[in-house]
MIPA-17678 format. One record per atom (N, C-alpha, C): residue in three letters; x, y, z. Coordinates in steps of 0.1 Angstrom, whole numbers, plus 5000, padded with zeros to 4 digits. Layout:
BEGIN
ALAXYZ...
// end
This chain:
BEGIN
UNK530645295206UNK530345435212UNK529545425224UNK529945485235UNK529245475247UNK527945555247UNK527045515256UNK525745575256UNK525845725260UNK526845765268UNK527045905272UNK527345985260UNK528245935251UNK528646005239UNK527446025230UNK526645925229UNK525445925220UNK524446035225UNK524346045238UNK523446145244UNK523946285241UNK525246305242UNK525846435239UNK525646475225UNK525846375216UNK525646405201UNK524246445199UNK523246375205UNK521846405203UNK521546545208UNK522046575220UNK521846705226UNK522346815217UNK523546795212UNK524246895203UNK523446915190UNK522946805185UNK522146805172UNK520846885175UNK520246865186UNK518946935189UNK519247085191UNK520347115197UNK520747255198UNK520947325185UNK521647255176UNK521947305163UNK520647325155UNK519847225155UNK518547235148UNK517747355153UNK517647365167UNK516847465173UNK517447605169UNK518747615169UNK519347745166UNK519147785151UNK519147685143UNK518947715128UNK517447755126UNK516547695133UNK515147725132UNK514947865138UNK515547905149UNK515448035155UNK515948145145UNK517148115139UNK517748205129UNK516748225117UNK516248115112UNK515348125101UNK514048205104UNK513548185116UNK512348255121UNK512648405122UNK513848435127UNK514248575129UNK514448645115UNK515048575106UNK515148625092UNK513848645086UNK512948555087UNK511648575081UNK510848685087UNK511048705100UNK510348815107UNK510948955102UNK512248965100UNK512849085095UNK512349115081UNK512249005073UNK511749025060UNK510349075059UNK509449025068UNK508149065068UNK507949205073UNK508849245083UNK508749375089UNK509249485078UNK510249445070UNK510749535060UNK509649555049UNK509049445045UNK508049445034UNK506749515038UNK506249485050UNK504949535054UNK504949665062UNK506149695067UNK506349825074UNK505249835085UNK504549955085UNK503549975096UNK502449875096UNK502149815085UNK501049715084UNK501449595093UNK502649565094UNK503149455103UNK502649485117UNK502949605122UNK502649635136UNK501049645138UNK500349695128UNK498949695128UNK498349555130UNK498849455123UNK498349325123UNK498749255136UNK499949275141UNK500349215154UNK499449265165UNK499149395165UNK498249445175UNK496849385173UNK496449375161UNK495049325159UNK494949175163UNK495949095160UNK495948955163UNK496448925177UNK497149025183UNK497649005197UNK498648895197UNK499348875186UNK500348765185UNK501248785173UNK502548785174UNK503448795163UNK503348675154UNK503148555160UNK503148435151UNK501848435143UNK500748465148UNK499548465140UNK499548575130UNK500148695133UNK500248805124UNK501148765112UNK502248695115UNK503248665105UNK502648555096UNK501848465102UNK501248355094UNK500248425084UNK499448525088UNK498548595080UNK499248665069UNK500348735072UNK501148805062UNK501748715052UNK502248605056UNK502748505047UNK501648455037UNK500448435043UNK499348385035UNK498948495024UNK499048625028UNK498748735019UNK499748725007UNK501048705011UNK502048695000UNK501748584990UNK501448464996UNK501148354987UNK499948384978UNK498848444983UNK497748484975UNK498048574964UNK498748684967UNK499048784958UNK499948734947UNK500848644950UNK501748574940UNK500948504929UNK499748464933UNK498848384924UNK498048484915UNK497948614919UNK497248704911UNK498048754899UNK497348794889UNK498048844877UNK498148994878UNK499049044887UNK499149184888UNK500149244878UNK499649344870UNK500449394859UNK500549544861UNK501749604856UNK501849754856UNK500949814846UNK500649934848UNK499750004839UNK500550054826UNK499950044815UNK500550104803UNK500550254805UNK501550324797UNK501650464799UNK500350544795UNK499650494785UNK498450564781UNK497350554792UNK497350444799UNK496350434810UNK496750524822UNK498050534824UNK498550634835UNK498050774832UNK498250814819UNK497850944815UNK496350964816UNK495550864812UNK494150874813UNK493650894828UNK494250814836UNK493850814850UNK494250944857UNK495451004853UNK495851134858UNK494851244854UNK494351234842UNK493451334837UNK492151324846UNK491651204848UNK490451184856UNK490651234870UNK491851204876UNK492151254889UNK492151404890UNK492751474880UNK492651614880UNK491251674880UNK490351604872UNK488951644872UNK488351634885UNK488651524892UNK488051504905UNK488451604915UNK489751644915UNK490251744924UNK489651884921UNK489351914908UNK488652034905UNK487252034910UNK486651914909UNK485251904914UNK485151914929UNK486251884936UNK486151884951UNK485852024956UNK486252134949UNK486052264953UNK484552294955UNK483652254945UNK482252274946UNK481452164952UNK481952044951UNK481151924955UNK482151824961UNK482551844974UNK483551754980UNK483051614982UNK481751604985UNK481151464988UNK481251384975UNK480751444964UNK480851364951UNK482251334947UNK483151434949UNK484551414945UNK485151294953UNK484851294965UNK485451184974UNK484951044969UNK483651034966UNK483050914961UNK483650874948UNK483850974939UNK484550944926UNK485950904928UNK486650964937UNK488050924940UNK488150784944UNK487250734952UNK487250594956UNK487050504944UNK486050544935UNK485750464923UNK486950464914UNK487650574913UNK488850584904UNK489950494909UNK490250494922UNK491250414928UNK490850264925UNK489550234927UNK489150094925UNK489350054910UNK489050144901UNK489250114887UNK490750084884UNK491650164890UNK493050134888UNK493450004893UNK492949964905UNK493249834911UNK492749724901UNK491549734896UNK491049634887UNK491849624874UNK492249734869UNK493049724857UNK494449664859UNK494949684871UNK496249624874UNK496049474878UNK494849424881UNK494649284883UNK494249254898UNK493949354906UNK493449324919UNK491949294920UNK491549184926UNK490149164928UNK489549274938UNK488349324935UNK487849444943UNK486549414949UNK486049284950UNK484749254955UNK484549274970UNK485649244977UNK485649244992UNK486549344997UNK486049445004UNK486949555009UNK488049505018UNK487749415027UNK488749365036UNK489849295029UNK489449205019UNK490349135011UNK491249235002UNK490649334997UNK491349434989UNK492449494997UNK492249545009UNK493349595017UNK494349495021UNK493949375023UNK494949265026UNK495849245014UNK495249235002UNK496049214989UNK496949334987UNK496449454989UNK497249574986UNK498449584996UNK498249535008UNK499349555018UNK500649475014UNK500549385005UNK501749305001UNK502749394994UNK502249474984UNK503149554976UNK502949704979UNK501949744986UNK501649884989UNK501449915004UNK502249855012UNK501949855026UNK502049995032UNK502850085027UNK502950215032UNK501850315028UNK501050275019UNK499950355015UNK498550295017UNK498550165020UNK497250095022UNK496550145035UNK497350195045UNK496650245057UNK495950375054UNK496550455045UNK495850585041UNK494550545034UNK494550445025UNK493350405018UNK492250355028UNK492650285038UNK491750235048UNK491050345055UNK491850445059UNK491350565066UNK490350645057UNK490750665044UNK489950735035UNK488550665033UNK488650535032UNK487350455031UNK486450485042UNK486950495054UNK486150515066UNK485450655065UNK486150755060UNK485550885058UNK484450885047UNK484750805037UNK483750795026UNK482550725031UNK482650625039UNK481450565045UNK480650665054UNK481450745061UNK480750845070UNK479950945061UNK480550985050UNK479951075041UNK478551025036UNK478550895034UNK477350835029UNK476250825039UNK476650825052UNK475650805063UNK475450935071UNK476051045067UNK475851165075UNK476851275071UNK476851385079UNK477651495075UNK479151475080UNK480051525072UNK481451515075UNK482151645073UNK483051685081UNK483651815079UNK484451815066UNK484451935060UNK485151945047UNK486651915048UNK487251955059UNK488651925061UNK488951775062UNK488051705068UNK488151555069UNK488051495055UNK487151555047UNK487051505033UNK488351535025UNK488851655027UNK490051695020UNK491251595024UNK491351565036UNK492451475041UNK492151335035UNK490951295034UNK490651165028UNK491051165013UNK490751275006UNK491151274992UNK492651264990UNK493351334999UNK494851324999UNK495251185001UNK494551115011UNK494950975014UNK494650885002UNK493550904995UNK493250824983UNK494350854973UNK494850974972UNK495851014962UNK497150934965UNK497450914978UNK498750844981UNK498750704975UNK497650634977UNK497550494971UNK497450504956UNK496650604951UNK496450614936UNK497750634929UNK498550724934UNK499850744927UNK500850624929UNK500750554940UNK501550434942UNK501150334932UNK499850314930UNK499350214921UNK499650254906UNK499650384903UNK499950424890UNK501350384886UNK502250394895UNK503650364892UNK504350484886UNK505550464880UNK506250574875UNK506250574859UNK505850684853UNK505850694839UNK507250674833UNK507350664820UNK508650644813UNK509550764816UNK510850734818UNK511850834822UNK511750944812UNK511651074817UNK511751184809UNK510451224802UNK509451134803UNK508151164796UNK507351264804UNK506851364798UNK505951454805UNK504651394808UNK503951434819UNK502651384823UNK501751494824UNK500651494817UNK499651604817UNK500351744814UNK501251744805UNK501951864802UNK502951914811UNK503251834821UNK504251864831UNK505551784829UNK506651854830UNK507951784826UNK508351684837UNK509651654837UNK510151554847UNK509851584861UNK509451484869UNK509151504883UNK510351524892UNK510151584903UNK511251594913UNK510951504925UNK511951444931UNK511751354942UNK511551424955UNK510651384963UNK510451434976UNK510251324986UNK511151294995UNK511051185004UNK510051215015UNK509251115018UNK508351125029UNK509051155042UNK508451255049UNK509151305061UNK509151215073UNK508251115073UNK508151035084UNK508850905083UNK508950845071UNK509650715071UNK510650705060UNK510950815052UNK511950815042UNK511550745029UNK510350695029UNK509850625017UNK509450725006UNK509950714994UNK509550804984UNK508350754976UNK507250834977UNK506050804971UNK505850864957UNK505350794947UNK505150854934UNK503950944934UNK504151064928UNK503051154927UNK503251244915UNK503051194903UNK503451264891UNK502651394888UNK503151504894UNK502651634892UNK501151644895UNK500751584907UNK499351594911UNK499151704921UNK498151784920UNK497951894930UNK497151854941UNK497351924953UNK496451904964UNK495051954961UNK494051914969UNK492651964966UNK492552114967UNK493452174975UNK493452324976UNK494152394965UNK494752314956UNK495352384944UNK496852384945UNK497452354956UNK498952354957UNK499552234950UNK500552264941UNK501152164934UNK502152084942UNK502151944941UNK503051864948UNK503551764938UNK504851734939UNK505451634930UNK506251534938UNK506151404934UNK506851294941UNK507351214930UNK508351124933UNK508851024924UNK509150904931UNK508850784925UNK509150664932UNK509650564923UNK510550474928UNK511050364920UNK510750234925UNK509750224934UNK509450104941UNK508450014934UNK507750074925UNK506649994918UNK507249944905
// end
């Protein structure tokens, strides 16, 4: 075999390997974008690099796979729903206390499901793996809760923060058994999110102003 033929074979092999690597990288990128949604864009902007952002997201996936994340039993869902309803009722007279208790309740749900909660930054990173579309709401609500602890915050801002906590809360709760009533309310109706088409679970939970809202989700 002539040296020219050998060179051609080597060049072709390099092109094939490079093409396969590029396809694998593109597939991995699409998978990360689908799984992490808006969190992917947030991290790319934060890291100012797609490669560094994707490496971080892959690391988050590996970490969460090692955690013992478990769904909540039906009895626990019902108990947490009762506690959430009490918090929303408290919001009318004491929004600051209700917001603090909402954060504590969401944290309790995380702990029971198996998420470590010692480090706020790590908490949001872990949640982003399976709850990417609601973890941004949680992050925003945390910021308002911190502001409440250090000064005055408008009631409307606290109301929005409570709603944001609720988004992650209901996502973490998951879906009750088919056909089972929750808090005396029958089967839920599905309502797709108007911005991204993602259906979020919200088993007959009311807004802080008393307006009933129902969602259903099959993602958890």
